[in-house]
MARMI-11441 format. One record per residue (C-alpha): residue number from 1; y, z, x. Coordinates in nm, 4 decimals, padded with zeros to 6 digits, always signed. Layout:
MARMI-11441
<site><k>NUM</k><y>Y</y><z>Z</z><x>X</x></site>
...
//
This chain:
MARMI-11441
<site><k>1</k><y>+00.4318</y><z>-00.5311</z><x>-00.7434</x></site>
<site><k>2</k><y>+00.3291</y><z>-00.8464</z><x>-00.5400</x></site>
<site><k>3</k><y>+00.6710</y><z>-01.0060</z><x>-00.6044</x></site>
<site><k>4</k><y>+00.8510</y><z>-00.7003</z><x>-00.5095</x></site>
<site><k>5</k><y>+00.6653</y><z>-00.6686</z><x>-00.1963</x></site>
<site><k>6</k><y>+00.6968</y><z>-01.0379</z><x>-00.1180</x></site>
<site><k>7</k><y>+01.0653</y><z>-01.0107</z><x>-00.1752</x></site>
<site><k>8</k><y>+01.1249</y><z>-00.7338</z><x>+00.0899</x></site>
<site><k>9</k><y>+00.8779</y><z>-00.8646</z><x>+00.3452</x></site>
<site><k>10</k><y>+01.1343</y><z>-01.0519</z><x>+00.5399</x></site>
<site><k>11</k><y>+01.3807</y><z>-00.7737</z><x>+00.5325</x></site>
<site><k>12</k><y>+01.1467</y><z>-00.5305</z><x>+00.6694</x></site>
<site><k>13</k><y>+00.9319</y><z>-00.7464</z><x>+00.9087</x></site>
<site><k>14</k><y>+01.0647</y><z>-00.5375</z><x>+01.2167</x></site>
<site><k>15</k><y>+00.9662</y><z>-00.2147</z><x>+01.0689</x></site>
<site><k>16</k><y>+00.6713</y><z>-00.2714</z><x>+00.8590</x></site>
<site><k>17</k><y>+00.3588</y><z>-00.4981</z><x>+00.7860</x></site>
<site><k>18</k><y>+00.2471</y><z>-00.5639</z><x>+00.4134</x></site>
<site><k>19</k><y>-00.1168</y><z>-00.6143</z><x>+00.3599</x></site>
<site><k>20</k><y>-00.2459</y><z>-00.7044</z><x>+00.0043</x></site>
<site><k>21</k><y>-00.6133</y><z>-00.6026</z><x>-00.0365</x></site>
<site><k>22</k><y>-00.8252</y><z>-00.7248</z><x>-00.3373</x></site>
<site><k>23</k><y>-01.0454</y><z>-00.4285</z><x>-00.3832</x></site>
<site><k>24</k><y>-01.2924</y><z>-00.6330</z><x>-00.5733</x></site>
<site><k>25</k><y>-01.3543</y><z>-00.8148</z><x>-00.2477</x></site>
<site><k>26</k><y>-01.3426</y><z>-00.5132</z><x>-00.0315</x></site>
<site><k>27</k><y>-01.5008</y><z>-00.2486</z><x>-00.2284</x></site>
<site><k>28</k><y>-01.5356</y><z>-00.0049</z><x>+00.0608</x></site>
<site><k>29</k><y>-01.1534</y><z>+00.0403</z><x>+00.0197</x></site>
<site><k>30</k><y>-01.2282</y><z>+00.2190</z><x>-00.3236</x></site>
<site><k>31</k><y>-01.4364</y><z>+00.4710</z><x>-00.1712</x></site>
<site><k>32</k><y>-01.2639</y><z>+00.5257</z><x>+00.1519</x></site>
<site><k>33</k><y>-00.9197</y><z>+00.5738</z><x>+00.0021</x></site>
<site><k>34</k><y>-01.0309</y><z>+00.6996</z><x>-00.3538</x></site>
<site><k>35</k><y>-00.8672</y><z>+00.4183</z><x>-00.5377</x></site>
<site><k>36</k><y>-00.8570</y><z>+00.4398</z><x>-00.9141</x></site>
<site><k>37</k><y>-00.5461</y><z>+00.2476</z><x>-01.0167</x></site>
<site><k>38</k><y>-00.5346</y><z>-00.1357</z><x>-01.0343</x></site>
<site><k>39</k><y>-00.2079</y><z>-00.1160</z><x>-00.8118</x></site>
<site><k>40</k><y>-00.1728</y><z>+00.1249</z><x>-00.5487</x></site>
<site><k>41</k><y>+00.0649</y><z>+00.1362</z><x>-00.2393</x></site>
<site><k>42</k><y>-00.0875</y><z>+00.3060</z><x>+00.0802</x></site>
<site><k>43</k><y>+00.1417</y><z>+00.3966</z><x>+00.3719</x></site>
<site><k>44</k><y>-00.0220</y><z>+00.4077</z><x>+00.7191</x></site>
<site><k>45</k><y>+00.1231</y><z>+00.5478</z><x>+01.0486</x></site>
<site><k>46</k><y>-00.0626</y><z>+00.4911</z><x>+01.3652</x></site>
<site><k>47</k><y>-00.3747</y><z>+00.3592</z><x>+01.1736</x></site>
<site><k>48</k><y>-00.3945</y><z>+00.6685</z><x>+00.9531</x></site>
<site><k>49</k><y>-00.2857</y><z>+00.6846</z><x>+00.5838</x></site>
<site><k>50</k><y>-00.0124</y><z>+00.9382</z><x>+00.5140</x></site>
<site><k>51</k><y>+00.1205</y><z>+01.1013</z><x>+00.2076</x></site>
<site><k>52</k><y>+00.4767</y><z>+01.0637</z><x>+00.1123</x></site>
<site><k>53</k><y>+00.6752</y><z>+01.2644</z><x>-00.1454</x></site>
<site><k>54</k><y>+00.8734</y><z>+01.0496</z><x>-00.3743</x></site>
<site><k>55</k><y>+00.9887</y><z>+01.3076</z><x>-00.5982</x></site>
<site><k>56</k><y>+00.9005</y><z>+01.3720</z><x>-00.9594</x></site>
<site><k>57</k><y>+01.0539</y><z>+01.0512</z><x>-01.0678</x></site>
<site><k>58</k><y>+01.2964</y><z>+01.2226</z><x>-01.3368</x></site>
//
């Protein structure tokens, strides 16, 4: 996941910012955003996290 995000960072720099957070260093993230998976992508708009529908993946 890190490599994919790093690969697109330059392309999307005018539209989005990518932050990587080590949840072991910032445990409040786990509680605040209810993180259970080791790799999670969260989208924010105007300082609020948003839910997006990516379909069923089938």
